[in-house]
C-alpha positions in Angstrom: 54.6 13.8 -77.3 53.2 10.9 -79.5 56.7 9.8 -80.6 58.7 10.6 -77.5 61.0 12.9 -79.5 62.7 15.9 -78.0 60.8 19.2 -78.1 62.0 21.5 -80.9 61.4 25.2 -81.1 61.0 27.9 -78.5 57.3 27.4 -77.9 57.6 23.6 -77.6 60.5 23.9 -75.1 58.5 26.5 -73.1 55.5 24.2 -73.0 57.7 21.3 -72.0 59.3 23.2 -69.2 55.8 24.0 -67.7 54.7 20.4 -68.2 57.7 18.9 -66.5 57.5 21.4 -63.7 53.9 20.4 -62.9 54.7 16.7 -63.2 58.0 16.7 -61.3 57.5 19.4 -58.7 53.7 19.1 -58.1 52.2 15.8 -59.1 54.8 13.3 -58.2 55.9 14.7 -54.9 52.3 15.3 -53.7 50.8 12.0 -54.9 53.9 9.9 -54.2 55.7 7.0 -55.9 54.1 3.6 -56.7 55.9 2.1 -53.7 54.0 4.5 -51.4 50.8 2.7 -52.3 52.2 -0.8 -51.4 53.5 -0.3 -47.9 52.8 -3.3 -45.7 52.2 -5.6 -48.7 54.2 -8.5 -50.0 56.8 -7.7 -52.6 55.5 -10.4 -54.9 52.3 -10.4 -57.0 50.0 -13.3 -57.3 52.2 -15.0 -59.9 55.2 -14.8 -57.7 57.0 -12.2 -59.8 58.9 -9.4 -58.0 57.2 -6.1 -58.5 59.4 -3.3 -59.9 58.2 -0.7 -57.4 59.3 -2.8 -54.4 62.9 -3.3 -55.5 65.0 -1.1 -53.3 67.8 -0.9 -55.9 65.4 0.0 -58.7 64.5 3.6 -59.5 61.2 5.0 -58.2 58.3 4.7 -60.5 55.3 7.1 -60.6 52.7 5.3 -62.8 49.8 6.1 -60.5 50.8 9.8 -60.2 51.4 10.1 -63.9 47.9 8.8 -64.7 46.4 11.8 -62.8 49.0 14.3 -64.2 47.1 15.2 -67.4 44.2 16.4 -65.2 46.6 18.6 -63.3 48.1 19.9 -66.5 44.7 20.8 -67.8 43.8 22.6 -64.6 47.1 24.5 -64.5 47.0 25.8 -68.1 43.3 26.5 -68.0 43.6 28.6 -64.8 46.7 30.4 -66.1 45.0 31.3 -69.3 41.9 32.5 -67.6 43.9 34.5 -65.1 45.9 36.2 -67.8 42.7 37.2 -69.6 42.1 39.4 -66.6 45.1 41.5 -67.6 43.7 42.3 -71.0 41.4 45.4 -71.0 37.7 44.8 -71.5 38.2 41.0 -71.5 37.9 40.0 -67.8 39.0 36.9 -65.9 36.8 33.9 -66.0 38.3 32.7 -62.7 36.7 35.8 -61.1 33.4 34.1 -61.5 32.3 31.6 -58.7 30.7 29.2 -61.2 34.0 28.7 -62.9 36.1 28.2 -59.7 33.5 25.8 -58.2 33.5 23.9 -61.5 37.3 23.5 -61.3 37.0 22.4 -57.7 34.3 19.9 -58.7 36.7 18.5 -61.3 39.3 17.9 -58.5 36.7 16.3 -56.3 35.4 14.0 -59.0 39.0 13.0 -60.0 39.7 12.1 -56.3 36.4 10.2 -56.0 36.8 8.2 -59.2 40.5 7.5 -58.7 39.9 6.5 -55.0 36.9 4.3 -56.0 39.0 2.4 -58.5 41.8 1.9 -56.0 39.8 1.1 -52.9 36.3 0.4 -54.1 33.3 2.7 -53.8 32.7 1.8 -50.1 36.4 1.5 -49.4 37.0 5.0 -50.5 34.5 6.5 -48.0 35.6 4.2 -45.2 39.2 5.2 -45.9 38.4 8.8 -44.9 38.5 7.6 -41.3 42.1 7.4 -40.1 43.2 4.2 -38.5 43.2 4.3 -34.7 43.8 1.7 -31.9 40.8 2.1 -29.7 38.8 -0.2 -27.6 35.4 -1.4 -29.0 33.4 0.6 -26.5 35.2 3.9 -27.4 35.3 3.1 -31.1 31.5 2.9 -31.5 31.2 6.4 -30.2 34.4 8.1 -31.5 34.8 6.6 -34.9 31.3 7.6 -36.4 31.8 11.1 -35.1 35.3 11.4 -36.7 34.1 9.8 -39.9 31.4 12.5 -40.2 33.9 15.2 -39.5 36.4 13.9 -42.1 33.7 13.6 -44.8 32.5 17.1 -44.0 36.1 18.2 -44.2 36.5 16.6 -47.6 33.7 18.7 -49.0 34.8 21.9 -47.2 38.3 21.6 -48.5 37.1 21.6 -52.1 34.7 24.5 -51.3 37.7 26.5 -49.9 39.7 25.5 -53.0 37.1 27.3 -55.2 36.7 30.3 -52.9 40.5 30.9 -52.5 41.0 31.2 -56.3 38.0 33.4 -56.7 38.9 35.7 -53.8 42.5 36.2 -54.9 41.5 37.1 -58.5 38.7 39.4 -57.5 40.8 41.1 -54.8 43.4 42.1 -57.3 40.8 43.6 -59.7 39.2 45.5 -56.8 42.5 47.0 -55.7 43.3 48.0 -59.3 39.9 49.6 -59.7 40.3 51.5 -56.4 43.7 52.9 -57.3 42.5 54.0 -60.8 39.2 55.2 -59.3 41.0 57.9 -57.3 42.3 59.5 -60.4 39.0 59.2 -62.3 37.1 60.7 -59.3 39.4 63.7 -59.1 39.3 64.2 -62.9 35.5 64.5 -62.7 35.6 66.8 -59.7 38.3 69.0 -61.3 41.0 70.9 -59.5 44.8 70.9 -59.4 44.9 67.9 -57.0 44.2 65.7 -60.0 47.7 66.4 -61.4 49.3 65.2 -58.2 47.2 62.1 -57.7 47.0 60.9 -61.4 50.7 60.0 -61.8 50.7 58.2 -58.4 47.5 56.3 -59.4 49.0 55.3 -62.8 52.3 54.2 -61.2 50.3 52.3 -58.5 48.1 50.6 -61.1 51.2 49.5 -63.0 52.7 48.0 -59.9 49.4 46.3 -59.1 49.2 45.0 -62.7 52.7 43.4 -62.3 51.6 41.9 -59.1 48.5 40.5 -60.8 50.7 39.0 -63.4 52.7 37.2 -60.7 49.4 36.2 -58.9 48.0 34.8 -62.2 50.8 32.1 -62.2 51.0 31.7 -58.4 47.2 30.9 -58.0 47.4 28.4 -60.9 50.3 26.8 -59.1 48.5 26.8 -55.7 45.3 25.4 -57.1 47.1 22.6 -58.9 49.3 21.8 -55.8 46.2 21.6 -53.5 44.4 19.5 -56.1 47.3 17.1 -56.2 47.4 16.9 -52.4 
């Protein structure tokens, strides 16, 4: 990474494939190219030089998106690792704790707040929460404050939902797994021939749920990272 040389080795290539996926399929499409942040502006800077991002013949650049990508990388790999811990017996998944998921959502919120404040200014960031509308002055003084409050509330609610979604999906898988295995354990304690019919089904069901949880471990990391980028 420091020298820009190609990745060598199986682990390095595996890591690079995940990194490029998060950058090229999540961060850049969700945040947009540099040209998306200059719509409606002049194609020349203060010195009169033509900006690279405005040249229609030049390739798209993603400097702004790439600045935030390391945060998304960190979130993705942290969540994947924590989710996979849940598949190891007696270890448990840290993302099954609300304090962890709300902490991750808080990181997303602070990244948005700090990045937006640098781009638009502290007051400009909060004013930008209100979408532009062509309204008369009399209607604006009534409608716009109400919409601004709704949009700001929505900003906080969306990050709260981000934390709850990850928590609920991880806890739900563990509860289903415990329920399936609990049937066999309950019948084993009660005794009887019914145990020998339920136990194989419970083990097979738990195996299938375990494979589903393996898929969900990566899926929820992808979903959280995608929503954070958006």
